[in-house]
N, C-alpha and C positions, 0 to 999 in steps of 0.2 A: 667470508667475512671480514671485512674490514677493520682493526684494531683501532679504536681510538688513538689520535696522534699519527697514525700512518696518513702520507701524501695520498689522498685521490683524486682522481680527475673530476673536475667539477665544472659548472658551467658559469658564465659572469655572474649570473646572479647569486647564484648560491656562496661563487667566492668572497662576492661582496659582503653577503651576508656575515659570513664567519668570518673573514679576512684579521688575523690576529688577534683574534680571542682567546684566552690561557682554556686551560684544562679544566673543565668542568670539578667545581668542588660544592658540596653540600652545604646551604645556606651562604652562598658567596654569588654576587650577581653575573649575570653572564659578561658584562662590561663594567669591569672594577673602575670604582668614581675616581678622579683625580687625585693623584698625591702631589701634596702641597708641602716640600720641604728642601731649606737651602743645606743641611747638613744631615748626618747618618750618624750613627754611635759606630763607629770604629776602634778595636780592642787591639791593643797591641801592635806588631806588626802586621795587620792583615791584609788581604791582596790591594792594596791603595791603587792599582793600576786597573786590573780589571774584575774589581769587585761590583756586584749590583747596583748600591747603593755606595759611594762616596762624599760626594758634593753636587751642591744642586746645579753647578754648571759643566758638569761631567756626564751625567746621567739622572733620569728619571725612570720611575717605572711605567707612568702613561707614556712618555716617549717611545720606551722600547715596544712598548704594544701598539701604537700607531706604525713605529719603523717597521715591524713585523708586517704588519696589514698591507700596507703599500709596497714592500717587496713582493707579498705574496699577488698582487695585484698588476704591479710592472714586469714582473718576470717569475709565473707560476711554476713551481715544479723545480727551483733553482734556488743556489744558496746564495742569491744576491742580497746585498746589504741596502740599507738607504739609512740615510741621515738628514733628520727635520731641522728645520730652521725658522726663525722668528716671522720671514718673510719669503716671497720669491728671489728678490733681490739679494737677501742672505743664503739662499743656494746658489743662484748665478754665480756671485762675487767670490762662494767659497770655493765653489768648480774652477774656474779662471785664474783666482788669485793663486791657488793653492798649487797650481799645474803651471803657471808661468814664470820665467825667470828675465830678467834682462838679458834683454838681445834674443829672444825667441820670438817667433811671428805667430799670429793669432789670426785666424780667417773668420768674420763676423758677417752676418744679414745685414744689408744697408737698409733693410726694409722690414725689421724686427722689431720689438719693444723699444719704445722712445727712450726708456732708461739705459738700453746697452750706448746711449751718444755720451751721457757723461760717463761711462765707465769705460770707454774707447779712449776717452780725454783721460780718464787715471792709468790706463794701464799704457798708454806712451808718455805720459810721466815717468814712468816707473822702468822706461827703455824697453817697452815691447814694442816691436813693429806690428802695427793692427792694417790687416788689409779687409777690404768689404766687398762683396758684389751681393747682387739680388738673388731672391730665392729660387723664380722661376727659371725653367730652364738650365737647373742645375749648374747655375755659372758660376759656383763657388769653386768648381771645377778647375777655374782657368788662373785661380790664385793660390793654387793649395802646395809649388813645387817648396821645401822645406819647410813647411810650418811645423810649430809642435801642437795646435790643438785647433779643430775646425769646431764650430757654434755654429748648429743648426737649427732652425726653428720654422716647424713645417706642422700646420699651416701656420703663416706667419698673421701676425697683429700687428696691423689692423686689416691690410691687404688680402689676406687668404689666398697667398699664393703656396703651390705645394711642392717641395723637391724629391728625388728619388734618393729616400735614406740611404738603404744598400748600398747604390751605386756611390754615391759619395762617401760613405764611410769605408769602401773597399778601396777606392782612389785614395783616402786620408792615409788608412792603413800603412797602404804601399809606399808611401811619402815616411813613414813614420811618425805620424800625425795620430793623437788621440781623435775621440768624436764627441761631443756632446749634443744632445736634442731636447731643445726646451719642446715639452710636451703637454704644455698646460691647455693648450686652446683642446687639443684631441683627446685628452684625459688617458690612462691606462686600458679602458676598456676599447678604446677607439681607434688606439693604437699600442703598440710595444717596440720603443726602440732598439731596447738591450735585443729582443730578437732580430732587429731588421740590420746589426752589427755594430750599434754604437756601446761606446763605452761608458757613458754616463746616460741616463735620462734625469730629466730636472723639471722642475715644473712649478709653478706657484700654488698651493693648495688655497689658496685663497678664492680660486675662481671655483670653477666647476666639481672642483673636488670634493669640497665642503658643501656648497651650493645654497648657502642660505645668505650668505652675505655679513655675517658676524666673527668672522675669524680673518686673521692675517697668519698665514702660514706658507712657508716651501720646504722643499725636499730634494735630494738628489740622491738616486738610486744606483748601485754600481756592482757589476760581478766580480771584478778584479778586489780582494779583499785589502789590497796595497793601496789604489785608491780610495775605497772609499774609508780607510786610516787618515789619509793623509787631507778629504773633506773632512772627516769628525776633528781631528786635532785642529784645522782652522777655525772651525767652530768655538773649540773651546778656548782657541786663543782671543777671537773676538768678541767673542760672548753674544753670538747671537743665537741664541739660544729660546727655543718656543714657551711659553709658560703652559703647566700642567692644564690649566681648565682649556685652553684652546687646543691643545694636544687632545683632550678629551673628546671636545665638541667635534672635533674633526673626525676620532674615530668611530664615533656615534653617528655621523652623518655619510658613512662607509656604505650602511646599508641600504640605504635608497639611491646608491649611486647610480645602479644601473635601469633603475626606473627613472630616475632623472634625466639621463643620457638620453636616454631611447624615447624617451617623451620630448624632450628639447630637439634632437636630430630632425624627428619627425614634422616638428612643428615649423621647423628654422627650413627644410624644404620646401613646406608647403607655400609658408611665408614668400619665399625666393620666388616659388613661380607663378605669386599672384602679383609679384612686383613687376615681375617680367612683363605683364602686360600694360606697365606706366609708361606712357610715351614720356611723362618729365623726367624719368629716372636714368641714371647712366653708370656703367662700371659698375652693372649689379656683379657680384660676387659670392658664392656658396659652393663649395668643392662638391656638393651632390647633385649639382644642376646637370645633367648629360651635357649639355653645351658649353660648360664653366672650361677654361682651359686647364685649370686644372685638376676636371675630373677623371681622365683618364689614369693620373698616377695616386691620385687619393684614392680611388676604387681597389687600385694593386694591391695598395700597401696599409691601409687602413680597414677597422674590422667591422664586420655587423652592419656594412650599409651608417654606419655611426661617422657624419662630416663632421659632427660640430653644431653648437648651437648659437654660432655667429653669422650674420648676413651682413653685406657690406653694399653700399650703393652711395650715389651723389645725387643730390638736389642741383638745381642749376645755380644757386648762389648763398651765400648766408642767409640772408634775409629769410628765403625759400624755408632753407633748413628748419631756420628757429621760430617759422609759423607751424612746420608739421610738428616738430617738439612741444609746442604749447600745446595743439590741439588733441597730441594725445592723451588717452582717462586711464587706459589700463598698462599705462608703459612709465615707469620713472627715468626723468633727464639725467642720469649717473652714469659715473664710469664703471669700469670692471666689466667682467663679462660672468655666464654660468653660473648666476643664481636664478633660485627659483619663481623670482618676479621678472618680468622682463624688463630689460632699460634699454635706451639709447643716446647716444648723445653725438654731439657736432665734434668730429673729432679732431679737427685744426684748430678748437680752442687751446687745446694745453700745447702747442709747438711742438717741432721734433719728428712731426710725421709728416713723409710729401706727399700730402694728400689736398684733395681741391677744398675749398671754403665752406663748399655746402654739402662736404662728404659726412656720412652717417656711418657708425658702428651700432647694429641693432644686436643685442644680446634676449636669443629667447629664451623667457621661461617655460613655468608647468601648466599656466591658465589654458582655459579651453582653446583651443585651436579657432575654431569658428570663432571664438569673441574676440582672441586677439590680431585675428586678420581683418574682421570685420572693424576693430578699433583703429586699424590702422590705415586702410583704406576710406575709411572716413575722413579722418587725419590729413590723408593726404590730398583729399576731395579741397579739403579747408583751407588749405594752405593755398592750392593753385588759387581758387578762388578770391580767397585774400591778397595775390598777387596781381590777379585780374582786375579788381577793385583798384589797387591803388595805381596801376597803370592806365585804367580810366581816368583817374580822377584828374 
């Protein structure tokens, strides 16, 4: 008989439902409500450094439960530590800026999240050498020599390229470099970077982790307590703390994580297969497609057939893409991804991504697959007819 509180092997769904919950207490809720507190009672010379509640910028009981939950998902059965932030960029910045100093070199993907571009400029302004290479083909290996930190984004956003995380991590460690992996698109149910050799798993909890499009959140998880402490100290210094309500909403959302991720991954693959039959579409990408350039690597390191909820493709031009987006009825024209409601956007409207003008990033939600695919096919047909009518006018 397993004693309560003892670690036991569980499946992903069970773990997501139970992650981070406190020990049951009579008359108490399974997940305590958010604690709103800027300060706590401190008597005399209390443990001001390590107490459970000292000041609202240092800790909060609601964060603590969420941090424990994410650790259980990113690195089950270990003593990994998670630090949660007010946003994904808060987590990304904390890892990079807590570990890099003037004269260090960092390797970034040149096809990653577009806010890495201004962050690169900031790092260079601090005297950090920034090297970049594509995600595909493990190209970052070529610029690793002497680096202090390697930043991996796999699958990449928005192009959905994949690299061999373990191969890159081993090579980076041989150079004395730390390794951080942006795990936003995969989620910890689809990929566990720490098991693949990374020092940090970092993600925007705004996306699929919370999944409802109502929370901004980020996190960084590390097995090395020293690294976790450095990231936590950075959070305190810059004040990039999450609100207790956001942390509580995020923890509440974890219970449905496996249900959402599995449904979205299955529908995304079905949508990608349907799109592969459309002659007006080029550059179709989804790691789950057997013919995708990233499929073999993704299948080897991503878990449970969960290749993510994002499908990317290009329509002939900006006008065609905008006609398509305007014709959709079950899909919101919105940025971000991973939510329960499907979204799509013409990604080039933001700038910063090296994509064609008609490039679409499509995030699959949890709608009935047949309904969603029918809506997309109908919208593609309308967009194509609109273009033909224009050309014939």
